[in-house]
Backbone as CSV, one residue per row, in Angstrom:
resi,resn,N_x,N_y,N_z,CA_x,CA_y,CA_z,C_x,C_y,C_z
1,UNK,-57.001,173.678,117.044,-58.209,173.496,117.841,-59.325,172.983,116.942
2,UNK,-60.025,171.965,117.390,-61.136,171.384,116.636,-62.426,171.515,117.437
3,UNK,-63.473,172.011,116.785,-64.780,172.167,117.424,-65.774,171.235,116.736
4,UNK,-66.387,170.353,117.502,-67.384,169.412,116.979,-68.751,169.831,117.501
5,UNK,-69.604,170.310,116.610,-70.946,170.764,116.981,-71.937,169.626,116.771
6,UNK,-72.809,169.406,117.744,-73.708,168.249,117.691,-75.143,168.640,118.015
7,UNK,-76.087,168.010,117.327,-77.517,168.156,117.617,-78.087,166.742,117.704
8,UNK,-78.261,166.242,118.915,-78.612,164.835,119.122,-80.119,164.627,119.211
9,UNK,-80.596,163.391,118.933,-82.023,163.074,119.069,-82.453,163.139,120.536
10,UNK,-83.737,163.341,120.758,-84.261,163.365,122.127,-84.209,161.963,122.731
11,UNK,-84.375,161.895,124.034,-84.224,160.628,124.748,-85.268,159.584,124.350
12,UNK,-86.439,160.044,123.858,-87.506,159.099,123.509,-87.423,158.611,122.061
13,UNK,-86.398,159.015,121.338,-86.252,158.574,119.950,-85.781,157.128,119.882
14,UNK,-85.867,156.556,118.684,-85.467,155.174,118.450,-83.993,154.965,118.803
15,UNK,-83.699,153.846,119.489,-82.321,153.571,119.906,-81.374,153.453,118.718
16,UNK,-81.872,152.931,117.595,-81.013,152.787,116.415,-80.503,154.146,115.946
17,UNK,-81.389,155.151,115.956,-80.979,156.494,115.548,-79.895,157.041,116.474
18,UNK,-80.072,156.810,117.767,-79.094,157.307,118.739,-77.773,156.556,118.623
19,UNK,-77.851,155.245,118.368,-76.625,154.458,118.195,-75.831,154.955,116.989
20,UNK,-76.541,155.240,115.906,-75.877,155.729,114.700,-75.180,157.060,114.960
21,UNK,-75.863,157.947,115.690,-75.271,159.249,115.992,-73.999,159.094,116.824
22,UNK,-74.063,158.295,117.881,-72.903,158.170,118.763,-71.754,157.416,118.104
23,UNK,-72.066,156.507,117.192,-71.006,155.857,116.420,-70.306,156.879,115.533
24,UNK,-71.098,157.743,114.912,-70.522,158.785,114.060,-69.719,159.787,114.891
25,UNK,-70.261,160.151,116.069,-69.549,161.071,116.961,-68.203,160.492,117.386
26,UNK,-68.187,159.197,117.666,-66.940,158.553,118.085,-65.909,158.586,116.963
27,UNK,-66.344,158.311,115.745,-65.425,158.334,114.604,-64.839,159.727,114.400
28,UNK,-65.704,160.740,114.490,-65.237,162.116,114.295,-64.308,162.536,115.429
29,UNK,-64.694,162.215,116.668,-63.882,162.599,117.824,-62.515,161.932,117.776
30,UNK,-62.480,160.643,117.459,-61.215,159.907,117.399,-60.291,160.474,116.329
31,UNK,-60.876,161.003,115.282,-60.087,161.564,114.184,-59.281,162.773,114.632
32,UNK,-59.829,163.546,115.578,-59.190,164.804,115.959,-58.502,164.770,117.317
33,UNK,-58.681,163.703,118.083,-58.011,163.625,119.381,-56.509,163.452,119.187
34,UNK,-55.746,163.897,120.155,-54.293,163.805,120.061,-53.672,165.060,120.622
35,UNK,-52.827,165.686,119.831,-52.150,166.894,120.289,-53.058,168.116,120.238
36,UNK,-54.071,168.079,119.370,-54.933,169.251,119.195,-55.985,169.336,120.290
37,UNK,-56.346,170.561,120.630,-57.445,170.808,121.562,-58.761,170.486,120.858
38,UNK,-59.583,169.647,121.469,-60.873,169.269,120.889,-62.005,169.722,121.799
39,UNK,-62.974,170.412,121.219,-64.158,170.863,121.948,-65.382,170.238,121.286
40,UNK,-66.229,169.605,122.078,-67.490,169.078,121.542,-68.614,169.793,122.279
41,UNK,-69.558,170.321,121.520,-70.618,171.093,122.160,-71.896,171.010,121.339
42,UNK,-72.989,171.468,121.942,-74.251,171.512,121.226,-75.408,170.972,122.056
43,UNK,-76.528,170.753,121.365,-77.735,170.215,121.994,-77.629,168.699,121.998
44,UNK,-77.089,168.148,123.075,-76.929,166.693,123.176,-78.194,166.006,123.657
45,UNK,-79.201,166.777,124.101,-80.425,166.194,124.668,-80.083,165.131,125.708
46,UNK,-79.061,165.419,126.523,-78.564,164.434,127.483,-78.503,165.025,128.882
47,UNK,-79.159,164.350,129.831,-79.070,164.731,131.243,-78.091,163.775,131.921
48,UNK,-76.932,164.290,132.320,-75.910,163.414,132.898,-76.063,163.267,134.408
49,UNK,-76.854,164.138,135.042,-77.152,163.992,136.464,-76.026,164.416,137.396
50,UNK,-76.326,164.386,138.698,-75.369,164.829,139.716,-74.456,163.711,140.198
51,UNK,-74.846,162.469,139.991,-74.047,161.335,140.462,-72.908,161.065,139.479
52,UNK,-71.689,161.428,139.884,-70.549,161.245,138.980,-69.701,160.025,139.340
53,UNK,-70.260,159.099,140.108,-69.521,157.900,140.493,-69.098,157.120,139.249
54,UNK,-67.814,156.848,139.149,-67.272,156.166,137.983,-66.880,157.110,136.868
55,UNK,-67.292,158.371,136.987,-66.975,159.365,135.955,-66.289,160.601,136.561
56,UNK,-65.641,160.413,137.712,-65.040,161.550,138.414,-64.011,162.293,137.559
57,UNK,-63.361,161.598,136.636,-62.321,162.222,135.816,-62.869,163.202,134.791
58,UNK,-64.149,163.017,134.423,-64.658,163.837,133.316,-65.889,164.672,133.688
59,UNK,-66.353,164.580,134.919,-67.501,165.399,135.306,-67.527,165.646,136.812
60,UNK,-68.168,166.761,137.187,-68.350,167.080,138.590,-69.744,166.684,139.049
61,UNK,-70.208,167.324,140.124,-71.517,166.970,140.692,-72.515,168.119,140.585
62,UNK,-72.186,169.129,139.782,-73.055,170.308,139.716,-73.918,170.274,138.457
63,UNK,-74.745,169.271,138.352,-75.632,169.086,137.191,-77.060,168.980,137.693
64,UNK,-78.000,169.355,136.860,-79.415,169.262,137.234,-79.945,167.842,137.025
65,UNK,-80.855,167.417,137.901,-81.622,166.196,137.679,-80.833,164.905,137.791
66,UNK,-81.417,163.855,137.182,-80.826,162.528,137.192,-80.459,162.110,135.774
67,UNK,-79.505,161.216,135.667,-79.014,160.779,134.361,-80.079,159.959,133.634
68,UNK,-80.275,160.275,132.358,-81.198,159.493,131.530,-80.398,158.653,130.537
69,UNK,-81.105,157.987,129.618,-80.429,157.116,128.658,-79.422,157.857,127.804
70,UNK,-79.834,159.018,127.292,-78.909,159.819,126.497,-77.714,160.270,127.332
71,UNK,-77.989,160.607,128.596,-76.912,161.043,129.478,-75.886,159.951,129.706
72,UNK,-76.356,158.701,129.800,-75.439,157.576,129.978,-74.559,157.404,128.744
73,UNK,-75.170,157.468,127.569,-74.402,157.355,126.325,-73.354,158.464,126.246
74,UNK,-73.806,159.670,126.586,-72.930,160.830,126.485,-71.762,160.732,127.470
75,UNK,-72.050,160.319,128.703,-71.001,160.190,129.718,-69.978,159.127,129.315
76,UNK,-70.453,158.012,128.770,-69.546,156.945,128.327,-68.643,157.451,127.209
77,UNK,-69.229,158.172,126.254,-68.455,158.708,125.136,-67.382,159.676,125.630
78,UNK,-67.762,160.556,126.569,-66.802,161.528,127.105,-65.696,160.828,127.885
79,UNK,-66.060,159.819,128.672,-65.062,159.089,129.453,-64.082,158.354,128.542
80,UNK,-64.594,157.751,127.482,-63.749,156.997,126.557,-62.744,157.903,125.861
81,UNK,-63.174,159.137,125.566,-62.318,160.076,124.840,-61.662,161.122,125.741
82,UNK,-61.846,160.968,127.068,-61.250,161.888,128.041,-61.643,163.340,127.753
83,UNK,-62.950,163.558,127.644,-63.505,164.897,127.444,-64.261,165.308,128.703
84,UNK,-63.901,166.431,129.279,-64.521,166.912,130.514,-65.811,167.659,130.192
85,UNK,-66.900,167.327,130.889,-68.196,167.988,130.694,-68.201,169.262,131.535
86,UNK,-68.006,170.402,130.887,-67.767,171.657,131.589,-68.890,172.120,132.491
87,UNK,-70.135,171.898,132.097,-71.270,172.391,132.865,-71.478,171.700,134.193
88,UNK,-70.745,170.610,134.441,-70.888,169.879,135.703,-69.815,170.255,136.722
89,UNK,-68.856,171.052,136.316,-67.684,171.321,137.157,-67.905,172.479,138.124
90,UNK,-68.674,173.478,137.692,-68.773,174.717,138.456,-70.144,174.873,139.112
91,UNK,-70.188,175.286,140.380,-71.474,175.526,141.053,-72.094,176.833,140.582
92,UNK,-73.349,176.776,140.157,-74.062,177.969,139.695,-75.489,177.936,140.222
93,UNK,-76.132,179.089,140.192,-77.558,179.148,140.482,-78.321,178.455,139.356
94,UNK,-79.554,178.062,139.638,-80.382,177.370,138.653,-80.487,178.157,137.352
95,UNK,-80.627,179.471,137.449,-80.803,180.299,136.266,-79.598,180.222,135.334
96,UNK,-78.439,179.881,135.876,-77.228,179.789,135.064,-76.850,178.347,134.727
97,UNK,-77.717,177.387,135.120,-77.450,175.981,134.823,-78.431,175.416,133.801
98,UNK,-79.703,175.798,133.911,-80.733,175.249,133.023,-80.536,175.747,131.597
99,UNK,-80.517,174.825,130.646,-80.382,175.202,129.239,-81.711,175.124,128.495
100,UNK,-82.710,174.475,129.107,-84.040,174.382,128.496,-85.086,174.388,129.608
101,UNK,-86.018,175.335,129.543,-87.076,175.457,130.549,-88.420,175.273,129.858
102,UNK,-89.311,174.488,130.470,-90.627,174.225,129.881,-91.439,175.506,129.780
103,UNK,-92.467,175.474,128.926,-93.288,176.671,128.694,-94.020,177.130,129.946
104,UNK,-94.268,176.199,130.900,-94.933,176.589,132.147,-93.935,177.021,133.225
105,UNK,-92.651,177.060,132.848,-91.568,177.503,133.741,-91.427,176.632,134.991
106,UNK,-91.896,175.388,134.913,-91.800,174.493,136.068,-90.609,173.540,135.928
107,UNK,-90.459,172.954,134.743,-89.406,171.966,134.520,-88.186,172.611,133.873
108,UNK,-87.025,172.424,134.495,-85.770,172.948,133.949,-84.803,171.791,133.719
109,UNK,-84.191,171.753,132.547,-83.255,170.687,132.210,-81.918,171.265,131.760
110,UNK,-80.887,170.477,131.946,-79.544,170.847,131.500,-79.110,169.816,130.469
111,UNK,-79.424,170.091,129.205,-79.212,169.092,128.154,-78.265,169.571,127.058
112,UNK,-77.830,170.831,127.130,-76.850,171.367,126.180,-75.502,171.436,126.894
113,UNK,-74.448,171.012,126.229,-73.171,170.864,126.925,-72.000,171.392,126.105
114,UNK,-70.935,171.727,126.825,-69.645,172.059,126.231,-68.603,171.163,126.891
115,UNK,-67.880,170.401,126.088,-66.856,169.487,126.610,-65.501,169.847,126.009
116,UNK,-64.451,169.583,126.767,-63.106,169.920,126.311,-62.149,168.795,126.676
117,UNK,-61.114,168.623,125.867,-60.115,167.591,126.128,-59.544,167.733,127.536
118,UNK,-59.498,166.639,128.269,-59.039,166.676,129.658,-57.601,167.167,129.771
119,UNK,-56.741,166.830,128.822,-55.329,167.195,128.898,-55.129,168.704,128.807
120,UNK,-56.111,169.408,128.230,-56.015,170.869,128.153,-56.774,171.511,129.314
121,UNK,-57.980,171.058,129.529,-58.851,171.508,130.627,-58.617,172.969,131.003
122,UNK,-58.765,173.837,130.053,-58.518,175.259,130.271,-59.817,176.053,130.395
123,UNK,-60.926,175.343,130.639,-62.215,176.015,130.777,-62.273,176.727,132.115
124,UNK,-62.600,178.023,132.098,-62.690,178.792,133.330,-64.071,178.753,133.939
125,UNK,-65.103,178.827,133.111,-66.475,178.819,133.602,-67.396,178.414,132.456
126,UNK,-68.464,177.693,132.778,-69.490,177.331,131.795,-70.841,177.640,132.416
127,UNK,-71.636,178.471,131.749,-72.965,178.788,132.271,-73.860,179.271,131.142
128,UNK,-75.158,179.361,131.430,-76.111,179.795,130.413,-76.348,181.296,130.500
129,UNK,-76.721,181.863,129.359,-77.099,183.271,129.276,-78.562,183.330,128.862
130,UNK,-79.425,183.571,129.814,-80.867,183.472,129.591,-81.383,184.536,128.642
131,UNK,-80.816,185.725,128.663,-81.371,186.829,127.884,-80.909,186.903,126.444
132,UNK,-80.017,186.012,126.023,-79.481,186.085,124.662,-80.548,185.722,123.638
133,UNK,-80.660,186.518,122.583,-81.642,186.273,121.521,-81.010,185.384,120.457
134,UNK,-81.262,184.077,120.525,-80.662,183.136,119.579,-81.730,182.384,118.786
135,UNK,-82.968,182.906,118.795,-84.059,182.321,118.020,-84.232,180.833,118.343
136,UNK,-84.281,180.511,119.633,-84.428,179.126,120.074,-85.028,179.114,121.469
137,UNK,-85.704,178.003,121.816,-86.213,177.876,123.181,-85.137,177.371,124.139
138,UNK,-83.955,177.096,123.606,-82.812,176.749,124.444,-82.071,178.027,124.838
139,UNK,-81.449,178.003,126.010,-80.633,179.132,126.431,-79.213,178.967,125.893
140,UNK,-78.580,180.090,125.628,-77.207,180.080,125.128,-76.254,179.607,126.225
141,UNK,-75.378,178.675,125.881,-74.356,178.196,126.818,-73.023,178.817,126.423
142,UNK,-72.368,179.460,127.379,-71.105,180.145,127.084,-70.000,179.606,127.993
143,UNK,-68.777,179.787,127.550,-67.629,179.386,128.353,-66.496,180.369,128.153
144,UNK,-65.634,180.449,129.140,-64.398,181.220,129.031,-63.242,180.232,129.084
145,UNK,-62.289,180.413,128.172,-61.165,179.493,128.095,-59.851,180.261,128.074
146,UNK,-58.831,179.626,128.589,-57.480,180.179,128.527,-56.637,179.266,127.648
147,UNK,-56.110,179.830,126.572,-55.312,179.046,125.640,-53.900,179.607,125.559
148,UNK,-52.922,178.733,125.531,-51.539,179.129,125.317,-51.116,178.620,123.948
149,UNK,-50.857,179.544,123.044,-50.488,179.181,121.683,-48.984,179.354,121.501
150,UNK,-48.348,178.346,120.962,-46.910,178.408,120.740,-46.602,179.128,119.437
151,UNK,-45.584,179.987,119.498,-45.119,180.660,118.287,-44.048,179.802,117.619
152,UNK,-44.155,179.670,116.321,-43.162,178.919,115.569,-42.349,179.895,114.733
153,UNK,-41.108,180.092,115.129,-40.244,181.041,114.435,-39.456,180.333,113.343
154,UNK,-39.236,181.021,112.259,-38.392,180.523,111.176,-37.222,181.475,111.015
155,UNK,-36.017,180.950,111.094,-34.821,181.791,111.062,-34.783,182.652,109.810
156,UNK,-34.564,183.947,110.028,-34.403,184.860,108.900,-35.689,185.350,108.286
157,UNK,-36.824,184.809,108.720,-38.096,185.230,108.140,-38.652,186.440,108.872
158,UNK,-39.388,187.263,108.149,-40.135,188.329,108.791,-41.343,187.706,109.474
159,UNK,-41.409,187.806,110.780,-42.466,187.139,111.531,-43.809,187.791,111.284
160,UNK,-43.853,189.088,111.393,-45.110,189.793,111.202,-44.842,191.048,110.394
161,UNK,-45.459,191.150,109.243,-45.266,192.321,108.396,-46.345,193.346,108.699
162,UNK,-45.917,194.464,109.234,-46.850,195.542,109.539,-46.700,196.636,108.490
163,UNK,-47.827,197.161,108.070,-47.787,198.244,107.094,-47.378,199.544,107.773
164,UNK,-46.707,200.392,107.018,-46.195,201.654,107.546,-47.329,202.673,107.649
165,UNK,-48.065,202.606,108.749,-49.241,203.466,108.929,-48.886,204.891,109.336
166,UNK,-47.599,205.166,109.492,-47.204,206.538,109.849,-47.549,207.525,108.737
167,UNK,-47.786,206.994,107.522,-48.156,207.866,106.404,-49.616,208.310,106.461
168,UNK,-50.446,207.602,107.214,-51.890,207.844,107.163,-52.324,209.234,107.627
169,UNK,-51.642,209.877,108.600,-52.034,211.259,108.936,-51.880,212.231,107.770
170,UNK,-51.080,211.827,106.773,-50.917,212.648,105.565,-52.179,212.494,104.711
171,UNK,-52.942,213.572,104.566,-54.215,213.518,103.831,-54.028,213.011,102.413
172,UNK,-52.955,213.428,101.777,-52.700,213.000,100.407,-52.486,211.504,100.307
173,UNK,-51.685,210.955,101.235,-51.423,209.517,101.229,-52.686,208.728,101.592
174,UNK,-53.477,209.265,102.525,-54.716,208.610,102.917,-55.691,208.549,101.752
175,UNK,-55.827,209.644,101.023,-56.710,209.666,99.850,-56.213,208.714,98.770
176,UNK,-54.892,208.647,98.614,-54.316,207.729,97.634,-54.679,206.283,97.966
177,UNK,-54.621,205.953,99.266,-54.973,204.602,99.698,-56.453,204.323,99.468
178,UNK,-57.322,205.298,99.791,-58.757,205.120,99.597,-59.092,204.885,98.129
179,UNK,-58.482,205.672,97.252,-58.755,205.548,95.811,-58.277,204.186,95.297
180,UNK,-57.080,203.785,95.725,-56.528,202.507,95.276,-57.393,201.338,95.745
181,UNK,-57.841,201.397,97.003,-58.706,200.335,97.521,-60.044,200.304,96.799
182,UNK,-60.610,201.472,96.539,-61.891,201.557,95.839,-61.785,200.943,94.446
183,UNK,-60.701,201.260,93.742,-60.504,200.708,92.401,-60.344,199.190,92.447
184,UNK,-59.595,198.715,93.449,-59.351,197.284,93.553,-60.637,196.521,93.879
185,UNK,-61.467,197.085,94.758,-62.706,196.406,95.132,-63.757,196.475,94.026
186,UNK,-63.730,197.536,93.233,-64.635,197.588,92.084,-64.308,196.471,91.105
187,UNK,-63.018,196.203,90.943,-62.601,195.119,90.058,-63.011,193.754,90.612
188,UNK,-63.151,193.675,91.947,-63.537,192.411,92.575,-65.033,192.122,92.492
189,UNK,-65.836,193.148,92.263,-67.286,192.990,92.316,-67.791,191.905,91.372
190,UNK,-67.293,191.913,90.136,-67.752,190.922,89.158,-67.356,189.511,89.578
191,UNK,-66.165,189.375,90.168,-65.713,188.055,90.599,-66.563,187.521,91.740
192,UNK,-66.959,188.426,92.658,-67.745,188.007,93.815,-69.166,187.606,93.434
193,UNK,-69.635,188.083,92.269,-70.981,187.730,91.819,-71.029,186.324,91.239
194,UNK,-69.858,185.785,90.867,-69.812,184.447,90.306,-70.022,183.409,91.409
195,UNK,-70.253,182.163,91.003,-70.497,181.092,91.973,-69.167,180.617,92.556
196,UNK,-68.644,181.398,93.483,-67.392,181.052,94.143,-67.655,180.733,95.605
197,UNK,-66.730,180.043,96.216,-66.889,179.674,97.620,-66.545,180.851,98.521
198,UNK,-66.993,180.762,99.766,-66.665,181.789,100.746,-65.148,181.900,100.914
199,UNK,-64.456,180.763,100.859,-63.003,180.754,101.011,-62.334,181.522,99.877
200,UNK,-62.818,181.312,98.644,-62.254,182.025,97.494,-62.535,183.519,97.580
201,UNK,-63.757,183.875,98.019,-64.107,185.294,98.163,-63.198,185.978,99.178
202,UNK,-62.998,185.323,100.327,-62.137,185.911,101.353,-60.695,186.032,100.858
203,UNK,-60.229,185.035,100.100,-58.874,185.082,99.573,-58.693,186.281,98.649
204,UNK,-59.708,186.539,97.789,-59.637,187.684,96.887,-59.631,189.005,97.631
205,UNK,-60.499,189.116,98.657,-60.567,190.350,99.450,-59.260,190.574,100.199
206,UNK,-58.723,189.519,100.789,-57.477,189.630,101.552,-56.321,190.055,100.654
207,UNK,-56.235,189.440,99.474,-55.158,189.789,98.547,-55.282,191.230,98.071
208,UNK,-56.535,191.686,97.860,-56.748,193.070,97.435,-56.285,194.047,98.509
209,UNK,-56.623,193.758,99.750,-56.229,194.631,100.861,-54.719,194.666,101.043
210,UNK,-54.100,193.485,101.122,-52.670,193.431,101.417,-51.830,193.999,100.280
211,UNK,-52.176,193.668,99.046,-51.379,194.168,97.923,-51.501,195.678,97.773
212,UNK,-52.708,196.219,97.993,-52.902,197.665,97.887,-52.150,198.401,98.990
213,UNK,-52.243,197.915,100.214,-51.526,198.555,101.327,-50.019,198.465,101.135
214,UNK,-49.563,197.352,100.569,-48.131,197.215,100.327,-47.655,198.213,99.279
215,UNK,-48.456,198.399,98.222,-48.080,199.334,97.163,-48.072,200.777,97.651
216,UNK,-49.092,201.145,98.442,-49.245,202.546,98.841,-48.440,202.875,100.098
217,UNK,-48.469,201.973,101.097,-47.846,202.277,102.388,-46.469,201.650,102.564
218,UNK,-46.289,200.456,102.016,-45.055,199.733,102.274,-45.075,199.098,103.657
219,UNK,-44.002,198.383,103.996,-43.932,197.680,105.274,-42.946,198.334,106.226
220,UNK,-43.242,198.191,107.528,-42.221,198.458,108.535,-41.267,197.274,108.537
221,UNK,-40.005,197.524,108.719,-39.024,196.443,108.659,-38.661,195.982,110.058
222,UNK,-39.467,194.994,110.562,-39.193,194.397,111.869,-38.996,192.910,111.674
223,UNK,-37.903,192.394,112.162,-37.600,190.972,112.027,-37.415,190.341,113.390
224,UNK,-37.706,189.063,113.452,-37.496,188.338,114.714,-36.009,188.130,114.941
225,UNK,-35.556,188.427,116.124,-34.147,188.262,116.447,-33.931,186.916,117.111
226,UNK,-33.027,186.145,116.555,-32.739,184.825,117.124,-31.758,184.971,118.289
């Protein structure tokens, strides 16, 4: 699954800036389209409007207002890449459609969007959450999705190694695990203070956890049956 987050210029910005953004968006989107699920979302500053004539494959009629210049660019990009604009598909009350409301509470716009590859189209609902504290004058846009992930089995391999947690009710074994983990994490402290990446830090923490649990608890022996 690929998620492309976007923050686009407003509709009154220079056309050259908007052209550059959409050219870059197209390059990034084309790179990830194919077998993988692609989601593009963010503040597109685009009003796509209720008229979906010519765009029936990628949008519905449940959008606020009329299409503006940014909305036209956005709709063309979605149509070219077969990305469905989720916020236009489902009927909602105004409070659950508007993503940006003016300070006088008179003007409401729907300019933040979540799009998904048409071939997957597993979006259940897209709407705004007005009360969410996200330190922005935009409302949070949320979606529910249903994904089916395929399991890839390898003959003879242990599919999932579970630690033998049946030992944990034993106070002695539990204390042994706590002491071992504490010692291992103390040794990690100096490494985490160095200029390492988040990926390296997580790798060190994960290895400390798994190796310690393996030493103290061991694994349950469950294998995939072919």
